[in-house]
N, CA, C and O of each residue as an XYZ file, in Angstrom:
748
protein
N    -110.205   -280.480     24.813
C    -110.535   -279.695     25.988
C    -111.680   -278.749     25.624
O    -111.657   -278.123     24.565
N    -112.668   -278.648     26.489
C    -113.790   -277.742     26.281
C    -113.400   -276.353     26.756
O    -113.180   -276.128     27.947
N    -113.315   -275.413     25.798
C    -112.870   -274.057     26.095
C    -113.947   -273.057     25.715
O    -114.537   -273.148     24.638
N    -114.202   -272.101     26.603
C    -115.063   -270.965     26.313
C    -114.157   -269.767     26.098
O    -113.351   -269.430     26.965
N    -114.285   -269.120     24.943
C    -113.447   -267.974     24.597
C    -114.194   -266.673     24.827
O    -115.373   -266.554     24.496
N    -113.498   -265.701     25.395
C    -114.003   -264.345     25.554
C    -113.095   -263.389     24.796
O    -111.870   -263.506     24.853
N    -113.701   -262.444     24.087
C    -112.961   -261.332     23.501
C    -113.091   -260.180     24.484
O    -114.200   -259.740     24.788
N    -111.960   -259.690     24.983
C    -111.954   -258.712     26.068
C    -112.192   -257.285     25.611
O    -112.428   -256.405     26.439
N    -112.135   -257.041     24.310
C    -112.296   -255.709     23.734
C    -111.513   -255.641     22.440
O    -110.755   -256.560     22.128
N    -111.680   -254.569     21.682
C    -110.960   -254.444     20.410
C    -109.751   -253.530     20.484
O    -108.971   -253.482     19.532
N    -109.567   -252.810     21.566
C    -108.383   -251.957     21.669
C    -107.119   -252.804     21.802
O    -107.102   -253.818     22.499
N    -106.066   -252.367     21.122
C    -104.778   -253.050     21.159
C    -103.677   -252.010     21.048
O    -103.877   -250.950     20.454
N    -102.543   -252.300     21.604
C    -101.406   -251.395     21.499
C    -100.715   -251.500     20.141
O     -99.877   -250.659     19.816
N    -101.049   -252.515     19.342
C    -100.475   -252.698     18.016
C    -101.568   -252.569     16.943
O    -102.761   -252.611     17.244
N    -101.135   -252.414     15.702
C    -102.042   -252.416     14.548
C    -101.549   -253.461     13.567
O    -100.887   -253.127     12.584
N    -101.863   -254.717     13.821
C    -101.386   -255.807     12.975
C    -102.258   -255.926     11.734
O    -103.486   -255.918     11.825
N    -101.623   -256.036     10.584
C    -102.368   -256.086      9.326
C    -103.253   -257.316      9.206
O    -104.217   -257.303      8.440
N    -102.955   -258.367      9.938
C    -103.705   -259.615      9.823
C    -104.699   -259.830     10.966
O    -105.234   -260.930     11.102
N    -104.958   -258.826     11.780
C    -105.835   -258.991     12.937
C    -107.253   -259.337     12.496
O    -107.829   -258.674     11.632
N    -107.804   -260.380     13.100
C    -109.122   -260.867     12.692
C    -110.260   -259.916     13.040
O    -111.326   -259.997     12.429
N    -110.065   -259.004     14.018
C    -111.120   -258.032     14.330
C    -110.630   -256.599     14.188
O    -111.229   -255.670     14.731
N    -109.534   -256.427     13.451
C    -108.992   -255.101     13.130
C    -108.713   -254.263     14.379
O    -109.006   -253.069     14.416
N    -108.147   -254.900     15.390
C    -107.800   -254.193     16.624
C    -106.671   -253.211     16.363
O    -105.742   -253.499     15.608
N    -106.761   -252.060     16.989
C    -105.750   -251.008     16.895
C    -105.782   -250.202     18.190
O    -106.638   -250.439     19.042
N    -104.861   -249.252     18.348
C    -104.923   -248.378     19.525
C    -106.157   -247.463     19.552
O    -106.460   -246.873     20.589
N    -106.868   -247.339     18.432
C    -108.050   -246.469     18.406
C    -109.360   -247.197     18.141
O    -110.417   -246.567     18.182
N    -109.332   -248.498     17.870
C    -110.556   -249.240     17.574
C    -111.205   -249.702     18.877
O    -110.791   -250.695     19.475
N    -112.216   -248.974     19.298
C    -112.929   -249.378     20.510
C    -114.380   -249.750     20.196
O    -115.282   -249.514     20.999
N    -114.585   -250.335     19.017
C    -115.936   -250.761     18.616
C    -116.543   -251.748     19.592
O    -117.742   -251.700     19.865
N    -115.727   -252.636     20.118
C    -116.196   -253.613     21.090
C    -115.747   -253.138     22.466
O    -114.553   -253.131     22.767
N    -116.689   -252.745     23.288
C    -116.341   -252.223     24.611
C    -115.695   -253.321     25.445
O    -115.859   -254.510     25.172
N    -114.963   -252.901     26.457
C    -114.295   -253.869     27.317
C    -115.294   -254.793     27.989
O    -116.343   -254.362     28.468
N    -114.954   -256.045     28.014
C    -115.706   -257.062     28.736
C    -115.454   -256.851     30.223
O    -114.305   -256.733     30.649
N    -116.518   -256.802     31.008
C    -116.343   -256.558     32.444
C    -116.186   -257.876     33.204
O    -116.593   -258.937     32.731
N    -115.595   -257.782     34.373
C    -115.461   -258.952     35.232
C    -116.847   -259.473     35.615
O    -117.046   -260.683     35.725
N    -117.800   -258.571     35.816
C    -119.162   -258.980     36.149
C    -119.821   -259.788     35.042
O    -120.536   -260.752     35.315
N    -119.583   -259.399     33.797
C    -120.140   -260.160     32.671
C    -119.551   -261.566     32.623
O    -120.271   -262.537     32.391
N    -118.262   -261.671     32.839
C    -117.621   -262.987     32.847
C    -118.153   -263.813     34.013
O    -118.423   -265.004     33.857
N    -118.306   -263.190     35.180
C    -118.861   -263.894     36.350
C    -120.225   -264.493     36.027
O    -120.522   -265.614     36.440
N    -121.059   -263.754     35.289
C    -122.392   -264.265     34.928
C    -122.276   -265.545     34.110
O    -122.999   -266.512     34.355
N    -121.367   -265.551     33.138
C    -121.176   -266.752     32.329
C    -120.617   -267.908     33.159
O    -121.011   -269.060     32.977
N    -119.699   -267.591     34.069
C    -119.129   -268.637     34.925
C    -120.194   -269.241     35.830
O    -120.195   -270.448     36.072
N    -121.102   -268.405     36.332
C    -122.212   -268.906     37.143
C    -123.128   -269.800     36.308
O    -123.604   -270.832     36.783
N    -123.369   -269.397     35.067
C    -124.214   -270.203     34.183
C    -123.568   -271.559     33.897
O    -124.246   -272.586     33.901
N    -122.266   -271.560     33.650
C    -121.541   -272.812     33.418
C    -121.704   -273.738     34.618
O    -122.019   -274.918     34.465
N    -121.486   -273.190     35.816
C    -121.593   -273.996     37.037
C    -123.025   -274.466     37.256
O    -123.256   -275.630     37.583
N    -123.984   -273.568     37.076
C    -125.381   -273.899     37.317
C    -125.922   -274.968     36.377
O    -126.756   -275.786     36.765
N    -125.439   -274.953     35.140
C    -125.890   -275.937     34.159
C    -125.026   -277.196     34.139
O    -125.325   -278.156     33.429
N    -123.967   -277.178     34.919
C    -123.067   -278.337     34.948
C    -122.375   -278.583     33.626
O    -122.137   -279.731     33.249
N    -122.047   -277.501     32.912
C    -121.391   -277.644     31.605
C    -119.953   -278.140     31.771
O    -119.310   -277.848     32.779
N    -119.450   -278.886     30.792
C    -118.106   -279.472     30.908
C    -116.972   -278.513     30.504
O    -115.950   -278.955     29.978
N    -117.144   -277.233     30.742
C    -116.131   -276.242     30.373
C    -114.922   -276.397     31.285
O    -115.025   -276.230     32.500
N    -113.769   -276.718     30.689
C    -112.544   -276.919     31.461
C    -111.658   -275.680     31.467
O    -110.962   -275.398     32.442
N    -111.698   -274.948     30.356
C    -110.764   -273.842     30.177
C    -111.524   -272.602     29.740
O    -112.506   -272.678     29.002
N    -111.042   -271.451     30.219
C    -111.571   -270.162     29.795
C    -110.433   -269.458     29.068
O    -109.355   -269.263     29.629
N    -110.681   -269.073     27.807
C    -109.676   -268.389     27.003
C    -110.023   -266.921     26.835
O    -111.193   -266.557     26.710
N    -108.998   -266.083     26.832
C    -109.183   -264.643     26.658
C    -108.319   -264.150     25.501
O    -107.120   -264.426     25.439
N    -108.939   -263.429     24.601
C    -108.249   -262.836     23.471
C    -108.748   -261.414     23.318
O    -109.561   -260.958     24.122
N    -108.287   -260.711     22.318
C    -108.729   -259.327     22.136
C    -108.697   -258.961     20.678
O    -108.922   -259.768     19.776
N    -108.414   -257.749     20.514
C    -107.549   -256.744     21.052
C    -106.450   -257.367     21.904
O    -106.153   -258.560     21.836
N    -105.875   -256.496     22.698
C    -104.872   -256.927     23.672
C    -105.574   -257.071     25.015
O    -105.979   -256.070     25.606
N    -105.728   -258.310     25.513
C    -106.463   -258.518     26.762
C    -105.953   -257.688     27.936
O    -106.738   -257.278     28.791
N    -104.647   -257.437     27.984
C    -104.092   -256.724     29.126
C    -104.324   -255.217     29.071
O    -103.888   -254.496     29.968
N    -105.001   -254.731     28.033
C    -105.440   -253.339     28.013
C    -106.777   -253.186     28.729
O    -107.159   -252.074     29.094
N    -107.482   -254.279     28.932
C    -108.750   -254.257     29.650
C    -108.458   -254.019     31.133
O    -107.753   -254.820     31.747
N    -108.981   -252.940     31.725
C    -108.650   -252.641     33.124
C    -109.143   -253.683     34.124
O    -108.674   -253.701     35.262
N    -110.073   -254.547     33.732
C    -110.587   -255.562     34.645
C    -110.033   -256.952     34.360
O    -110.573   -257.940     34.857
N    -108.971   -257.047     33.574
C    -108.482   -258.359     33.154
C    -108.010   -259.206     34.333
O    -108.291   -260.404     34.365
N    -107.319   -258.636     35.279
C    -106.805   -259.438     36.395
C    -107.967   -259.992     37.223
O    -107.945   -261.163     37.601
N    -108.972   -259.176     37.507
C    -110.149   -259.652     38.242
C    -110.878   -260.733     37.459
O    -111.402   -261.685     38.037
N    -110.908   -260.581     36.144
C    -111.560   -261.556     35.282
C    -110.822   -262.892     35.308
O    -111.443   -263.950     35.413
N    -109.501   -262.839     35.211
C    -108.698   -264.065     35.266
C    -108.875   -264.758     36.614
O    -109.043   -265.975     36.683
N    -108.836   -263.973     37.667
C    -108.984   -264.544     39.004
C    -110.353   -265.191     39.176
O    -110.463   -266.244     39.803
N    -111.398   -264.573     38.627
C    -112.744   -265.151     38.730
C    -112.794   -266.537     38.097
O    -113.372   -267.464     38.665
N    -112.192   -266.675     36.928
C    -112.190   -267.981     36.253
C    -111.319   -268.988     37.001
O    -111.686   -270.157     37.126
N    -110.178   -268.543     37.493
C    -109.276   -269.444     38.209
C    -109.864   -269.922     39.525
O    -109.682   -271.083     39.892
N    -110.566   -269.055     40.243
C    -111.133   -269.461     41.532
C    -112.275   -270.455     41.356
O    -112.671   -271.117     42.315
N    -112.803   -270.564     40.153
C    -113.848   -271.554     39.876
C    -113.246   -272.829     39.279
O    -113.956   -273.649     38.698
N    -111.938   -272.980     39.429
C    -111.210   -274.189     39.032
C    -111.101   -274.402     37.522
O    -110.875   -275.525     37.071
N    -111.258   -273.341     36.745
C    -111.013   -273.457     35.307
C    -109.532   -273.229     35.037
O    -108.851   -272.519     35.777
N    -109.048   -273.846     33.964
C    -107.746   -273.463     33.428
C    -107.985   -272.151     32.692
O    -109.082   -271.925     32.183
N    -106.992   -271.295     32.627
C    -107.131   -270.008     31.945
C    -105.992   -269.856     30.951
O    -104.826   -270.079     31.276
N    -106.354   -269.469     29.728
C    -105.383   -269.193     28.671
C    -105.611   -267.776     28.173
O    -106.728   -267.422     27.797
N    -104.557   -266.961     28.169
C    -104.636   -265.588     27.697
C    -103.731   -265.448     26.473
O    -102.542   -265.761     26.536
N    -104.299   -264.976     25.360
C    -103.520   -264.700     24.158
C    -103.116   -263.238     24.188
O    -103.974   -262.360     24.287
N    -101.824   -262.964     24.102
C    -101.298   -261.602     24.230
C    -100.141   -261.392     23.272
O     -99.558   -262.353     22.770
N     -99.809   -260.128     23.019
C     -98.610   -259.838     22.232
C     -97.397   -259.677     23.145
O     -96.284   -259.483     22.656
N     -97.590   -259.753     24.449
C     -96.486   -259.770     25.403
C     -95.757   -258.449     25.553
O     -94.595   -258.427     25.958
N     -96.408   -257.367     25.238
C     -95.717   -256.077     25.295
C     -96.109   -255.294     26.554
O     -96.566   -255.879     27.536
N     -95.930   -253.988     26.516
C     -96.076   -253.141     27.699
C     -97.399   -253.333     28.468
O     -97.364   -253.356     29.698
N     -98.564   -253.470     27.803
C     -99.788   -253.661     28.597
C     -99.705   -254.869     29.531
O    -100.206   -254.814     30.654
N     -99.086   -255.942     29.089
C     -98.937   -257.111     29.943
C     -97.986   -256.812     31.097
O     -98.223   -257.238     32.228
N     -96.919   -256.085     30.816
C     -95.933   -255.784     31.860
C     -96.532   -254.984     33.008
O     -96.119   -255.137     34.157
N     -97.507   -254.129     32.700
C     -98.146   -253.349     33.770
C     -98.828   -254.257     34.791
O     -99.002   -253.880     35.950
N     -99.211   -255.448     34.354
C     -99.902   -256.391     35.234
C     -98.977   -257.491     35.760
O     -99.448   -258.425     36.409
N     -97.694   -257.400     35.498
C     -96.766   -258.478     35.872
C     -96.833   -258.858     37.347
O     -96.897   -260.053     37.639
N     -96.823   -257.920     38.300
C     -96.904   -258.341     39.708
C     -98.184   -259.120     40.019
O     -98.140   -260.123     40.731
N     -99.315   -258.667     39.491
C    -100.584   -259.361     39.728
C    -100.589   -260.731     39.055
O    -101.102   -261.698     39.620
N    -100.022   -260.818     37.854
C     -99.962   -262.103     37.154
C     -99.083   -263.097     37.905
O     -99.406   -264.282     37.989
N     -97.988   -262.617     38.442
C     -97.125   -263.508     39.219
C     -97.811   -263.967     40.505
O     -97.622   -265.105     40.935
N     -98.605   -263.089     41.120
C     -99.386   -263.511     42.302
C    -100.395   -264.593     41.915
O    -100.556   -265.585     42.626
N    -101.076   -264.391     40.772
C    -102.022   -265.413     40.309
C    -101.293   -266.721     40.009
O    -101.786   -267.802     40.331
N    -100.137   -266.617     39.403
C     -99.338   -267.805     39.079
C     -98.933   -268.542     40.343
O     -99.002   -269.770     40.401
N     -98.509   -267.792     41.357
C     -98.123   -268.415     42.628
C     -99.313   -269.068     43.309
O     -99.166   -270.104     43.958
N    -100.476   -268.480     43.171
C    -101.682   -269.003     43.825
C    -102.300   -270.177     43.060
O    -102.740   -271.153     43.668
N    -102.333   -270.082     41.712
C    -103.048   -271.071     40.913
C    -102.147   -271.962     40.059
O    -102.626   -272.888     39.406
N    -100.855   -271.685     40.063
C     -99.895   -272.546     39.379
C    -100.134   -272.704     37.895
O    -100.417   -271.743     37.179
N    -100.013   -273.939     37.456
C    -100.065   -274.286     36.030
C    -101.414   -274.018     35.369
O    -101.530   -274.111     34.147
N    -102.424   -273.690     36.151
C    -103.740   -273.443     35.555
C    -103.798   -272.119     34.811
O    -104.737   -271.887     34.048
N    -102.816   -271.243     35.014
C    -102.745   -269.975     34.285
C    -101.682   -270.093     33.201
O    -100.506   -270.311     33.493
N    -102.104   -269.949     31.945
C    -101.161   -269.983     30.818
C    -101.264   -268.678     30.045
O    -102.359   -268.218     29.721
N    -100.119   -268.092     29.757
C    -100.037   -266.867     28.975
C     -99.404   -267.243     27.642
O     -98.271   -267.723     27.604
N    -100.128   -267.026     26.554
C     -99.613   -267.354     25.231
C     -99.186   -266.073     24.527
O    -100.017   -265.235     24.177
N     -97.889   -265.936     24.326
C     -97.348   -264.767     23.630
C     -97.274   -265.101     22.150
O     -96.582   -266.038     21.752
N     -97.982   -264.338     21.343
C     -98.083   -264.622     19.912
C     -96.794   -264.317     19.164
O     -96.232   -263.227     19.270
N     -96.346   -265.302     18.410
C     -95.237   -265.132     17.484
C     -95.768   -265.507     16.105
O     -96.319   -266.592     15.920
N     -95.604   -264.625     15.155
C     -96.175   -264.849     13.831
C     -95.191   -265.402     12.818
O     -95.567   -265.709     11.687
N     -93.963   -265.529     13.207
C     -92.961   -266.101     12.319
C     -91.762   -266.512     13.144
O     -91.595   -266.053     14.274
N     -90.933   -267.365     12.596
C     -89.746   -267.815     13.317
C     -88.568   -266.857     13.161
O     -87.525   -267.055     13.785
N     -88.718   -265.842     12.354
C     -87.660   -264.839     12.172
C     -88.200   -263.454     12.520
O     -89.352   -263.131     12.231
N     -87.349   -262.648     13.142
C     -87.743   -261.330     13.636
C     -88.307   -260.433     12.529
O     -89.349   -259.807     12.718
N     -87.643   -260.366     11.396
C     -88.079   -259.447     10.336
C     -89.489   -259.767      9.859
O     -90.301   -258.864      9.656
N     -89.779   -261.045      9.681
C     -91.108   -261.434      9.208
C     -92.169   -261.200     10.282
O     -93.272   -260.743      9.983
N     -91.832   -261.515     11.528
C     -92.762   -261.254     12.628
C     -93.083   -259.755     12.697
O     -94.248   -259.368     12.791
N     -92.043   -258.919     12.650
C     -92.235   -257.472     12.767
C     -92.912   -256.869     11.544
O     -93.518   -255.802     11.645
N     -92.824   -257.532     10.381
C     -93.546   -257.021      9.215
C     -95.056   -257.124      9.430
O     -95.824   -256.378      8.822
N     -95.482   -258.048     10.294
C     -96.904   -258.211     10.612
C     -97.315   -257.447     11.871
O     -98.385   -256.838     11.907
N     -96.477   -257.478     12.892
C     -96.835   -256.916     14.202
C     -96.288   -255.517     14.440
O     -96.771   -254.807     15.321
N     -95.286   -255.113     13.667
C     -94.709   -253.788     13.859
C     -93.302   -253.851     14.416
O     -92.892   -254.840     15.024
N     -92.569   -252.763     14.190
C     -91.186   -252.662     14.636
C     -91.084   -252.846     16.145
O     -91.962   -252.427     16.900
N     -90.016   -253.470     16.561
C     -89.685   -253.676     17.976
C     -90.695   -254.555     18.711
O     -90.844   -254.429     19.927
N     -91.389   -255.440     17.999
C     -92.334   -256.345     18.656
C     -91.754   -257.738     18.872
O     -92.318   -258.519     19.639
N     -90.653   -258.068     18.221
C     -90.063   -259.411     18.305
C     -89.417   -259.678     19.653
O     -89.772   -260.649     20.323
N     -88.476   -258.835     20.065
C     -87.743   -259.072     21.311
C     -88.656   -259.112     22.522
O     -88.507   -260.006     23.356
N     -89.604   -258.175     22.660
C     -90.498   -258.267     23.813
C     -91.296   -259.568     23.826
O     -91.512   -260.149     24.890
N     -91.735   -260.030     22.659
C     -92.506   -261.275     22.603
C     -91.667   -262.454     23.086
O     -92.184   -263.337     23.770
N     -90.393   -262.479     22.743
C     -89.521   -263.567     23.196
C     -89.178   -263.451     24.676
O     -88.997   -264.464     25.353
N     -89.087   -262.236     25.176
C     -88.627   -262.018     26.545
C     -89.703   -262.225     27.597
O     -89.368   -262.434     28.763
N     -90.981   -262.177     27.238
C     -92.069   -262.184     28.226
C     -92.472   -263.583     28.639
O     -93.625   -263.974     28.455
N     -91.551   -264.336     29.188
C     -91.870   -265.709     29.530
C     -91.573   -266.075     30.979
O     -92.126   -267.058     31.472
N     -90.744   -265.344     31.667
C     -90.267   -265.760     32.990
C     -91.402   -265.960     33.979
O     -92.143   -265.027     34.285
N     -91.533   -267.174     34.472
C     -92.451   -267.476     35.553
C     -93.917   -267.568     35.187
O     -94.736   -267.814     36.073
N     -94.295   -267.384     33.933
C     -95.716   -267.349     33.604
C     -96.219   -268.577     32.865
O     -97.395   -268.626     32.505
N     -95.372   -269.570     32.626
C     -95.755   -270.787     31.902
C     -96.472   -270.464     30.606
O     -97.670   -270.711     30.471
N     -95.741   -269.915     29.659
C     -96.386   -269.525     28.413
C     -96.737   -270.717     27.539
O     -96.123   -271.781     27.620
N     -97.719   -270.510     26.720
C     -97.959   -271.395     25.585
C     -97.302   -270.675     24.416
O     -97.028   -269.479     24.522
N     -97.048   -271.337     23.335
C     -96.357   -270.673     22.238
C     -96.778   -271.262     20.916
O     -97.168   -272.428     20.850
N     -96.705   -270.469     19.857
C     -97.187   -270.919     18.559
C     -96.077   -271.308     17.590
O     -96.380   -271.584     16.429
N     -94.838   -271.345     17.987
C     -93.731   -271.646     17.072
C     -92.752   -272.642     17.664
O     -91.728   -272.227     18.208
N     -93.026   -273.966     17.580
C     -92.157   -274.953     18.238
C     -90.725   -274.943     17.749
O     -89.832   -275.273     18.528
N     -90.450   -274.579     16.488
C     -89.065   -274.600     16.006
C     -88.205   -273.535     16.668
O     -86.981   -273.558     16.539
N     -88.828   -272.609     17.371
C     -88.068   -271.582     18.084
C     -87.562   -272.065     19.432
O     -86.649   -271.465     20.000
N     -88.136   -273.130     19.947
C     -87.857   -273.525     21.323
C     -86.376   -273.713     21.600
O     -85.824   -273.087     22.505
N     -85.738   -274.565     20.829
C     -84.323   -274.846     21.082
C     -83.459   -273.610     20.818
O     -82.560   -273.294     21.597
N     -83.741   -272.920     19.719
C     -82.941   -271.760     19.335
C     -82.940   -270.658     20.394
O     -81.921   -269.998     20.598
N     -84.078   -270.454     21.069
C     -84.195   -269.362     22.030
C     -84.308   -269.847     23.472
O     -84.590   -269.053     24.370
N     -84.092   -271.138     23.703
C     -84.109   -271.657     25.058
C     -85.468   -271.584     25.740
O     -85.546   -271.346     26.945
N     -86.537   -271.788     24.977
C     -87.887   -271.742     25.529
C     -88.257   -273.143     26.009
O     -88.296   -274.084     25.217
N     -88.526   -273.278     27.287
C     -88.790   -274.581     27.877
C     -90.242   -275.002     27.809
O     -90.944   -274.962     28.819
N     -90.704   -275.401     26.645
C     -92.081   -275.865     26.472
C     -92.044   -277.271     25.901
O     -91.307   -277.547     24.954
N     -92.838   -278.154     26.478
C     -92.960   -279.517     25.990
C     -93.885   -279.516     24.780
O     -95.086   -279.283     24.917
N     -93.340   -279.773     23.608
C     -94.115   -279.730     22.365
C     -95.167   -280.826     22.291
O     -96.023   -280.792     21.407
N     -95.124   -281.799     23.198
C     -96.144   -282.853     23.201
C     -97.298   -282.532     24.151
O     -98.284   -283.267     24.198
N     -97.181   -281.443     24.905
C     -98.214   -281.049     25.861
C     -99.221   -280.136     25.168
O     -98.914   -278.982     24.867
N    -100.424   -280.652     24.915
C    -101.451   -279.904     24.182
C    -101.954   -278.686     24.940
O    -102.571   -277.805     24.341
N    -101.708   -278.616     26.234
C    -102.102   -277.437     26.993
C    -101.016   -276.374     26.925
O    -101.316   -275.187     26.795
N     -99.762   -276.788     27.011
C     -98.656   -275.832     26.991
C     -98.380   -275.289     25.598
O     -97.931   -274.152     25.456
N     -98.641   -276.082     24.573
C     -98.357   -275.664     23.199
C     -99.671   -275.440     22.465
O    -100.438   -276.377     22.241
N     -99.921   -274.203     22.099
C    -101.145   -273.854     21.383
C    -100.761   -273.533     19.952
O    -100.026   -272.578     19.700
N    -101.255   -274.326     19.016
C    -100.951   -274.112     17.613
C    -102.190   -273.583     16.897
O    -103.278   -274.149     17.006
N    -102.005   -272.502     16.175
C    -103.080   -271.936     15.381
C    -102.740   -272.142     13.915
O    -101.563   -272.202     13.561
N    -103.750   -272.252     13.053
C    -103.453   -272.475     11.636
C    -102.770   -271.263     11.022
O    -102.962   -270.127     11.457
N    -101.968   -271.537     10.000
C    -101.379   -270.439      9.249
C    -102.505   -269.673      8.579
O    -103.456   -270.272      8.078
N    -102.404   -268.374      8.567
C    -103.436   -267.554      7.957
C    -102.864   -266.887      6.711
O    -101.670   -266.594      6.645
N    -103.699   -266.657      5.758
C    -103.284   -265.960      4.550
C    -104.418   -265.947      3.553
O    -105.306   -266.799      3.591
N    -104.384   -264.983      2.667
C    -105.465   -264.841      1.695
C    -105.568   -266.035      0.757
O    -106.653   -266.339      0.262
N    -104.462   -266.710      0.509
C    -104.469   -267.833     -0.435
C    -104.726   -269.175      0.234
O    -104.834   -270.195     -0.447
N    -104.825   -269.188      1.558
C    -105.033   -270.436      2.296
C    -106.493   -270.584      2.685
O    -107.165   -269.603      3.003
N    -106.979   -271.822      2.658
C    -108.345   -272.108      3.058
C    -108.340   -272.537      4.521
O    -108.082   -273.700      4.834
N    -108.631   -271.577      5.427
C    -108.668   -271.859      6.854
C    -109.993   -271.391      7.427
O    -110.649   -270.511      6.869
N    -110.376   -271.985      8.542
C    -111.603   -271.571      9.209
C    -111.466   -270.118      9.630
O    -110.394   -269.681     10.048
N    -112.544   -269.382      9.519
C    -112.551   -267.971      9.895
C    -113.439   -267.766     11.100
O    -114.423   -268.482     11.287
N    -113.094   -266.793     11.915
C    -113.944   -266.406     13.028
C    -114.927   -265.386     12.497
O    -114.531   -264.381     11.908
N    -116.214   -265.643     12.704
C    -117.246   -264.748     12.208
C    -118.242   -264.443     13.317
O    -118.175   -265.033     14.395
N    -119.153   -263.535     13.058
C    -120.197   -263.230     14.030
C    -121.178   -264.369     14.165
O    -121.963   -264.393     15.114
N    -121.156   -265.331     13.228
C    -122.074   -266.466     13.269
C    -121.524   -267.665     14.040
O    -122.203   -268.684     14.165
N    -120.309   -267.552     14.553
C    -119.714   -268.679     15.290
C    -120.510   -268.972     16.553
O    -120.163   -269.885     17.303
C-alpha cells in the first residue's frame, strides 16, 4: 500500500525512552502540523495523480495536535485510508466523540493503532511509563484499531484479523543491539 506519513508534532503526553524523535510533554521542537499544510499535500497528490492510498499520522502524540480531527477529515474526504499511531491515552479520549463521528461517516477507512510495546504490562510500562498498559488495551471500542502484538489478541479478546495487512500493523523490534532501519532526516 502506498502510504504518505505525516509527523503531527513532537509534543507527547508520555516520555518513552525509545521514542525515535524524543517526544515528551515539553519537547515542542517540531511545531504542530496544520490542517492547511496537510490539505496542500493532499491537493498535490490529487493534482499529480499519485497512487497514494493511505495517509498515516504519527507524532509525538497525534491527538495533542489541536487540528488533528480536521486533518483526519481532510484526508478521509479525499478517499484516502487513514492510519493514526497513538498511545491511546487521555489526549485521544478528548477527541472520542469526533472520532466516532468520523468512524460512522467513513467506516473502515479510519484506523487507530494503539501502540503496545510488549505482551506483558510490566515490560510495556517500563518503556511507556506507569499506568500506560490498561488504557492502551481499553481504547478500542468502535474505532477499528490496528495493533502491534498479535499474541495478545486471544488473551485480551481483541477482534483483529491477523491476516489483514491493513488491520494489523507490525513494526520491527527496536533495540540497540538489533540492526533495524532507522527513521532519519534523510528519509
